[in-house]
N, C-alpha and C positions, 0 to 999 in steps of 0.2 A: 305616556308614549307606548305605542304598540309597534313592535318590530317583528316582521316575518322574515326568516333567513333560510334560504335554500329549501323551500317547501317543494317536495316531490312526492306525488302519489305512487302507490304500488301499481305497476302496469298489469293489465289483465291479458293473458295469453300473448299473442303477438302484436297487440295494440300498443301504441305509445302511451305514456302516462298522461292522465288528464291534466295534471299540473307538473311542470318541469322546471325545477330550479328557480322558484319564484321568490324574489326578495324585494321587499318594500317596507315602508313604515307609514303609520297613521299618527299624526301628532295630536296632543291634547289641545283643546280649545278650537278644533277645526273638524269639519265634516269631510271625510274622504270617500270618494266613489270608486268602486271596483267595477270597471266598465268592460264589457265584452259581449259578443253575440251569444246566442244559445249554444251551449256545448263548449264554451271557451275555458271552462274550469273554474268559474267563480264560486259556485256552491262547494265544489270539492276543496277549494282553497280555504273557505271558512271552516269546513269540517276538519281539515288538517290542522288549522290553528286551534280548534277546540279539542283536538285529540279524539275525535269521533270516527276517524278513518285512519287505517294504517298507512304509513309512509315515512319519509325522511324529512329532516329539517326541524327547526325549532321556532317557536313564537314566544317572544318575551312581552309580558304585560307589566309595564313599569319596571323592567329589569328582571322579572322572574318568570320562569315557565309556569304554565297553568297547574301542573301537578305539584308544584311547590307553593302554591298560593293557599294559605290557611283557610281563607273564606272566599271560595270562587264566586259566590253570588254577590259579594261586595266588589269584586273586581270586574266581572264581565256579565252583561245581560245579552241574551241571545233570542233572536226570532228567525227561525228557519221555516218559512212557509206558513201554513195555517197553524192555529193553536192546537197542539197535540193533546187535547183533553177529551175525556169521555163525553160523547154527545149527549148523554142523559144528565150530566152534571150541570148545575146552575153556574152562572157567571161568578157569583159571590163565593160559592162553595169551591170552585176551582182555584180562586185566588187565595182563599183561606187555607186550602190544602198546600199550596205552594209556599205560603207564609211559614207553615210548620216546617217544611223542608229547608227553607232558606234560613230560618232562625229569627224571624222578626215577629212582633206581636200581630195578632189577628186584625187589629184595627187598621193596620197598614193596608189591608185589602180595600177597606172603605175609602181610605185616602186616595188610593190609586184609581178607584172607580170614579171618584169625583174629578181627578186630574185628567182622565181621558174621556170624560163625558158619558159614562155608562151607568151612573147611579140610578137612572130611571129604569134600567133593564136588568137589575142585579139578580132577579129571580127567573130570568129567561134561561132556557137550556142552551148549551153551547151549540148543539146540532142544529138549532133553528136560527142562529145568528146570520145575518147577511154579511157579505164580504167586508164592508166597511167596519162594522162592529167587531167582527172577528179580528181584524187587524188592530183595532184599538185594544181589545183584550190581550192580544199578543204583546203589545207594547207595555201594557200594565204588568203582565207577567215578567217581562224582561227588566222592568224598573223596580221590582219589589225590593230587592236588596240594595237599592241606591248604588248601582255599579258605576265604576269609573269609565268603562268602555262599553259601547253598544255595538253588537255585530248583527246585521240584519240582511237577509237574503231577499232582494227585490221587494222591499216593503210597499212600494207604490204600484205594483203590478195589479192590473184589473180595477183599480180604484178610479172614481170619478175625479175630475179636476179639483173640486172643492175638498174632497177627502184627502187627496194627495197633498194639496197645499197645507192642510191642517197637520198632516203627518210630518212633513218636512219642517214646519215651524216648530213642532215639538222636538225634533232632532236638533234643530238650530239652538233651541233653548238649552238643551243638555250640553251642547258644545260650548255655548257662551258661559255656562257655569264651570267650565274647566274640564269637562269630560271629553272622551275620544269617541267619535262616531265613524263607523265603517259600514257601508252598505253597498250592495251590488245592484247593478242596473244594466239593461240592454239599450237604453235610450241615451244617445250622446247629448241631446238637448236637456234631458233631465239632469245629467251630470254637470253640464255647464251652468245650469240655473241654480242648483241647490247645493253643490259641493264647493269646498275651498281648494281641493286637490283631486285630480283624476288619475287613477292608475288603470291603464288600458291593458287588457289581456287578449291574446289571440292564440288559440290552440294550446292553452296551458302555459304559455310563455309571456314574459313581460314585453310589451311593445313600447309603452311610453309611460313616464311618471312626470306629470306636468301640473303646474298651477292652473286653476280653472280659467283664468284670463288667457294664459298661453294656449290652453287647450281649445278654447273657443276661437282663438285667432287662427290656429293651424289646422284644427280638425273639422270645424264646422264651416260649411260653404255659404258665403253670402250670396243672395240672389234677390231678384225683383219678382214679386208675385203679382200677376196681372189677371184680372177677371174681365172678360169682354165677350159680347155676343158674336164677335167676328174673330175668334181665336185663331183659326187657320190662316185667315188673311193677314193678321198682325204678325204671326210667326213667319210667314213668307217674307213680309216686308223687312222684319228685323234680320232675317238670314241674308237677304239680298244686300242690305246696307252694310252689314258686318263684313261680307265678302268684298264689297266695294272699298271699304275703309281698311281692310286687312286687319281687323280686330278679332281676337279670340273670344267670340261670343257663342254661347250655346243656348238654344231654345228647346225646352222639353214640354210636351203637351201633358198636362196633369189629368186630362179627361174632362169632357163637357166643355165649359167656357173658361177654363183656367189654364194658364201656361206659366212656366217659370223660366226666367232669363238669367243665365249665369254669365259673368264677365262684363256686365253693364250696370247702369244705375237708373234711378227713377227718372231723372231729368232727360237722359238720352231716350229712354223708351217712351216717355210722355211726348217729347217733341216729334218722334217718328210717328206716333199715332195721330198727333194733331195734323202733321203735314199730309197724311194719307186719309184723313177723315174717318178714323176708326174710333168708335165710341168706347170709352173705358168706364167700367163699373168699380174697379178697384185697382190701386197702384200703390205698392208698399214694399219697403225693404224688409227682408227676412234673413235670419241666420239659422241654418239647420240643414239636415240631409233629407233629400226628397224621398229616397227609397223607391222611386218609380222606375220600373224596369221594362215596362211594355209600351211606353209612349214613344211616338216617332221623334227622332232627333233631327233637327233642321240643320245642324252643323256638325263639325267633327268632334274631336275629343274635348272634354272640358278643360278649363284652365286650372292648373295645379296651384295650390296655395302655399306650398312649401312646408317646411317643418318636418319633425320626425314622424308624424302621423299624417300623411296627406289624405286629401278627401277621396281619393280613388280607392281607398282601402275597403275594410269589411263593413264600415259603419252605416250602410244604408238601411234604415229601419222602418221606413214608411212615413210619407209626408202627412202631417196632421194639421198644418197651417198655423201652429202656435208660434207666437213671436217670442224669441229668446233675447233677453237683454243682458248680455254679460257685463261684468264690471269693466270699467274703462281700463285700458292698458296702463300698467304702471301703478294701479291702485288696488292691489289685492286686499282681501279682508284678512285681518290679523286676528289672533286669538283674543277674545274678549271684546272685539269691535262690534258695534251695533250693526245689524244687518240692514242693507239698503232696501228700498221699497221693492216689493214683489211686483213683477209685471202684471198688467191688468188681466192678461189671459189666465192667470192662475191666482187670482185674489183669494187669500185664505179666509176660512171662517174663523171666528174667535177661538181662543184656546179651548173653550168648552165644546167646540163643535158647533153645530147648527143651533145650539141652545141660545147663543147670544142674540141671534136675530129674533128669536121668540121673545127675548126680554125687552125688545124695543130698539135695539141698535140696528140702523139701516145697513144692509149689506149690498154692495154693488153687484150688478148683474154679472154673471160669469158665462162667457161664451164657450160652452163645452164643445169639445171636438167630437164627441160621440154621445149617444144617449145611453146611459147605463141601464142595465136590466133592473127589474124591481128588486132583485136580491142585493144590489149594491146601493140602493137608495136608503138613507138613514130612516129608521122607523120613527113613528110619532113619539114613542116614549123618550127617545134621545133628545128630540127637539124640545120636549117639555122639561128636561132635566135642568137644574140650575147651572149657571156658568161655572166652569172648573176653576178651582183655586190654583193660583200659581204655585209651582213647586218651591219648597223652601230651599235655602242654601244647603249645599251638600254637607258642609261641616257641622250643621246643627242637627242633622238627623242621627238617630241612634243606630249604631252598628249592629249587625246580626250577632246574636250571642250563640256560643257553642254549648250544647247541653246533650247529655246522653238520651234525654227524653225527646229530642227533636224527631228522630225517625218513628218513635211510638206515636207522637201526636200526629205526624203525617199519616201513618197507617190508619189510625182511628178515623181521621177526617176523610181519608180515601174510602174507607169501608162504609161510613155512614152517609157519604155524599152521592151515592148512586142508588137508584131504585131496585137494583138486583138483590141487594142484601135483605131488605124487608120482604121482598117477594119470595126469596128462597126460604127464609125463616117461616113465613106464614104457610107456604106450601108444605114444608116438612111437618109442621104441627098438624095441619089438616089431614095429610095422608097418614100420619102416625095414629091419630085418633080413630079414623075410619078402620084402619087395619087392626087396631087393638080391640075395637068393639066386635069386629067380625071374627077375630081369633078367639076371643073369650066366649063367643056363642057356641062354638063346637065343644069346648070343655076339654079338649085333648092337648092343647098347647100349654107348655109350662108357663108359669106366671112371669118369669123374667122376659121371655120372648114376647109375651102379651104386652107388658109394659113398654117394651122397646118398639112394639109394632113391627116385629121381625118375622114374617112368614118363612117357612122352610124353603120355598122356591126362590127367594131373593138372596143374592150373595151378601148383601149388607142391609142393615136397617136404614130407614129414611134419614135418621139423624146423622149417621155416619156419612151417608152419601151427600147430604146437605153441607156438612162441615167440610168434606173434601172438595165440594164444588166451590164454596166460598174461599177455601184456601187456594184453589187453582186460579180463581179470579184475581187474587191478590198479586200474583206475578204475571198472569196473562194480560191484565190491563196495562201493566208497566211496559210491556213490549209492543202491545198493539197501539197504545196511545202514549208514546215515550215522553211524557212531560218532564221527567227528571233528567233524562239523558241530555237534552238540549239545554236545560237550565243549569247544569253542572252543580246545582246545590247538593244533590246526592244522586248516585247512579244505582241501578238495580243490583250491581255486582258487589256493592259494599257490604262488609260484614255486619255493620250496625243495622242496616236496613233489613238484612236477612233475619237477624235476631229479633228485630221488632215485629216482623211478619210472623215468625214462629210463635212469639209470645201472644200477639193479638189473636192468631188463629187458635191457639190453645184456649184462651179465655172464651172466644166465641163458641168453640166446640163444647166447652164445659157448660156454658149458659144454655146452649141448644139442647144438650143432653138432659139437663135439669128440667127445662121447660117441657120437653117431650114426655118425660116420666110423670111430671105433675099433671100435664094435660090429659094423658092417657088414664092416669089414676082417677082423676075427677070424672072423666067420661064413663069409666067403668062403674064408679059409684053411682053416677046419675042413672045409668041404664040398668045395672044389675044389683045395686045395693052394696054397701060397704062390708057386710058380714062375710062375703065370699072372697075377700081379698086378704089372706093372712100374710103376716110379715115373715119372710124366710129367715131361718137361723143363721145362714151364711151370707147375710146381706153385705158385710164389708167386702167379701170377695167379689160378690156380684157388682157392687159399686165400682171397685177397682177395675173389673173387666169392662164395665160400661164406659167409664171415663177414659180408660186406656184405649179402647177401640175407637171412640169418637175423636179423641185428640190425635191418635196415630194417623187416622184417615185425613184429618185436617193438615197435619204436617206432610203427609205423602202428597197431597194436592199442591201445597206450597212448593216443595222441593221438585216435584215432577214438572210443574209449570216453569220453575226457575231454571231447570237444566235444559229443557227443550223449548223454552220461550213461547209457550202456547198453553192456553187454558185447557184445551182438549187433551194435551199430554198429561196434565195434572190429574184430570178425571180418569184417564187410562191407567195411570199409576195407582190410583185408589182401587179401581176395579181389579187390577192385576193381583192384588194381595189375596182375596178369597178365591178367585177364579183360576189363576195360573200357579201361584206359589203354594197356597195352603194345601191343596189335595196331595201333591207328592210328598210334602213334609208330613202330612197325617199318616200316609202309608209308611214312610220311613220311621217315624217315631213309634208306630204301633208294633213294629217288629223288634224294637230295642227294649230289653227288660228295664223297667223303671227302678230307681233307687229311692229309698225312703228319705223324705225331707223333714222328718219329724224334728230332728235336732238342729236344723239349719239356723233358726234364730239364736240359739245358744252359741253355736260356733261363730256366728257373726258378731255377737257381743264380745266373745273372747278375742276374736281377731282385731276388732276395732277398739276394744277396751273402753266401751261405753255402755252404761246401764240404761235400760228403758223398761217400760211397764209391760205387763202381759198383753194389754190391748195393742201395743205397738207390735208385739209378736204376731198377732192375728193379721194386722195390716201387711206385715212383711210376707207372711205366708200367702196372703191373697195376691200380692204383687208378683210373687214367684210363680204361683199357679197361672196367673195371666200370661206372663212371659213364656212359661213352659208349654202353653197350648199351641197347637199348630198355627192358628191364625196369629197369635202373638209372636211366635218365632218368625213367621213370614213377614209380618209387619215390621219387626225390628230389623230383619235383614234388608227389606226394601228401603227403609229409612237410611240405613247405613250406606247402602250402595248409592242412593240418590245424593246423600250429603257428600260423599267422596267425589262423585261425578260433578257436583256443583263446584266444589273447591278446585278440582282439576281444570274444569272449563274456565273458571275465573282466572287461574294462573296462566292458562294458555292464551286467553285474550289479552292479558297484560304483556305477555312475552312478545306478542305480535307488534306492539308499539315500538 
């Protein structure tokens, strides 16, 4: 059971709230449609239910608000628009990354690819997917944790008739297994055809909450669709006879040779055409709203059908000519009841998509109401994929497990799943090698700067810049492509995800630092020989300096992007350390008399009452000298300020809810 109580969005300036005191429920085992025109507040209502937008009210998922659900991915699956994944990530990599965030095994990604018919395009990048495949991937992402409730924002928008039929069949299967399905739509015929209950919104307020049968009877206007080469003549005849008989009949010209007759039936229209010698090409009863506003009206106001939501309201959405076959009055679908036959105008493809027709199953012709663009047409690899296996019963699936390594696995898969990571690493190595060879040629650059590839004109070495850039990408991609925010499996503001990003960034920075030194050293030996490269006596201090600088820049990139929610801000935070903060600190520290640190390790041993070796004393002194340098002080201060700003911004965002 999904219960939304008193949902009210925060109004902006002098405008009314997008959602105002909305209360409704979506029952398990049924499909509920949230219906309304564009701007009615449907998407805002979903975001309020998911706590993605500030406002008042509460939503209970089987009796618990979302912030009290221990495993959100097990409770609710979300699809808000297109799949918010990095366009360079492959389909399988995207699902495996989300599997780590949800806490399910990676093999679940392959199972969901088979279920939605995308196993043949698992290596295709997300940015190249057509609309139909993108929507299938979104459904696979929403179903990863086997959630009880599905919340979808206009899932059938822009899809062809065949793809829409497949999508709603999948939603029906989820409801028949005992799940709750809530989706938004702007098409009343779509709601009457595919939903069990229709909740109608207008300007953010509840207009009606009806069973689909009652909705079809009271909100959809029955009409007679006529196609004739003498449309104007027949319209005049029908208008004249209706006035003579004093019947409330309305004739609307649909354009060309088509007209719609309201308040009459096929027999009456056919007899009038026969008496006046009018040739008819089509004569059929239809149910749906015409949406025609510019056609000439032959009679007065249309006949009202009664009910809480009459046909003269908002719902004219454009006549498509599709035939809607609502369930007979008094026979609504119940939870667990098998679904009646789908109307011929929307005959669905098999559960695996178009693949079933490729396997030899004949598929009836589908009279499409429009010709979809090439981007919406399923690509050949999907049709060659095997038929999707039916989803197993919900009770037999393994529940997501909770582990402290979940965010670490997610971050590692996120890092390795995009081409920017190897490109940055290779670019850093090549630039460092070239700079090291050029700096060693002059003979005036110190050996540590040569091995780091750090010319005097550059504020930072390439390794530090690369580590900071990768760190900035770690949070910049989270906010640019918010896959976690809508999935509710983990959100970027959670402490566990921050610690995972800092840990992975430190490891990546350390690996990059080692690779740069090794590559530069081998390049120097290859070009100039190994005898000219002595080992410095203070190599522990130099190593501490090097690793501290690279790791600190990586952390600055992570925290900067996390605070300002942009990768560019993370890079700016990295560059601000040597350019903005280090010069004034260098001048400040140069005027302060230094104090001898010779006895610092002994004092630390005495204070901590711990004994360590003389080698540990050298590492302690090296770390102290690193922190005591102007760049080290500036980096430590920058990290402290960014960490405090991150914590405060996270607390402030929670307080707004």
